[in-house]
C-alpha positions in Angstrom: 298.5 112.8 69.7 297.7 116.5 69.3 296.5 117.7 65.9 297.4 121.0 64.5 294.3 122.9 63.2 294.7 125.3 60.4 292.4 128.3 59.9 290.9 126.8 56.8 289.6 123.8 58.9 287.7 126.0 61.3 284.2 126.9 60.2 282.8 130.2 61.3 279.3 129.8 62.7 276.5 132.2 62.1 274.6 133.8 64.9 271.6 131.4 64.4 273.9 128.4 64.5 275.5 129.6 67.7 272.1 130.1 69.4 270.9 126.7 68.2 274.0 124.9 69.5 273.8 126.8 72.8 270.1 125.9 73.3 270.9 122.3 72.5 273.7 122.2 75.0 272.3 124.2 77.9 268.5 124.2 77.3 266.2 127.0 76.5 265.5 130.1 78.5 261.8 129.1 78.4 262.5 126.3 80.8 263.9 128.7 83.3 260.9 131.0 83.0 258.5 128.1 83.5 260.4 127.0 86.6 260.3 130.6 87.9 256.6 130.6 87.5 256.2 127.2 89.1 258.1 128.1 92.2 256.9 131.7 92.6 260.2 133.3 91.9 260.2 136.1 89.4 263.7 135.5 88.2 264.4 137.4 85.0 267.6 136.8 83.0 269.1 140.0 81.7 270.9 139.0 78.4 272.8 142.3 78.1 274.8 141.7 81.3 274.2 138.0 82.0 272.9 138.7 85.5 269.9 137.1 87.2 267.9 139.3 89.5 265.3 137.9 91.8 262.7 140.1 93.3 260.6 138.7 96.2 258.0 140.0 98.5 259.1 140.5 102.1 256.8 139.1 104.7 257.1 141.4 107.7 255.8 138.9 110.3 258.3 136.3 109.1 261.1 138.9 109.4 260.0 139.9 112.9 260.0 136.2 114.1 263.5 135.8 112.6 264.7 139.0 114.3 263.4 137.7 117.7 265.4 134.5 117.3 268.7 135.9 115.8 268.5 139.6 116.4 267.8 142.5 114.0 270.6 142.1 111.4 268.6 143.0 108.4 268.2 146.7 107.3 264.6 145.9 106.3 263.8 144.6 109.8 265.5 147.7 111.4 263.5 150.0 109.1 260.2 148.2 110.0 261.0 148.4 113.7 261.8 152.1 113.5 258.6 152.8 111.6 256.5 150.9 114.1 258.1 152.7 117.0 257.5 156.1 115.3 253.8 155.2 114.7 253.3 154.0 118.3 254.8 157.3 119.6 252.6 159.3 117.2 249.5 157.5 118.6 250.5 158.0 122.2 251.6 161.6 122.0 250.0 162.9 118.9 251.8 164.4 115.9 253.7 167.4 117.1 256.2 169.5 115.3 259.6 168.7 116.8 260.9 172.1 115.9 258.2 173.9 117.8 259.5 176.1 120.7 257.5 176.0 123.9 257.5 178.9 126.4 
């Protein structure tokens, strides 16, 4: 049942033929970019490393609500909370130099 293939039977494809076959098999990258626009994601395919990176904006109110339900497990939420606490303290006590020595 198995057939032995010799090296003369194998055709070496050019770069353009490879790209054409790949786009026919998997679809174009344009479709992925259109989908990213449609759903608000800014996914960009990096061809050099074949990684997909997604950058999204973080809604602080949404993160706060989630932190109330599940606890502050995200570094972003912890950072926001620390910044808010610092700002509230600055409003209440004023901005003082913490290294100042009082007599």
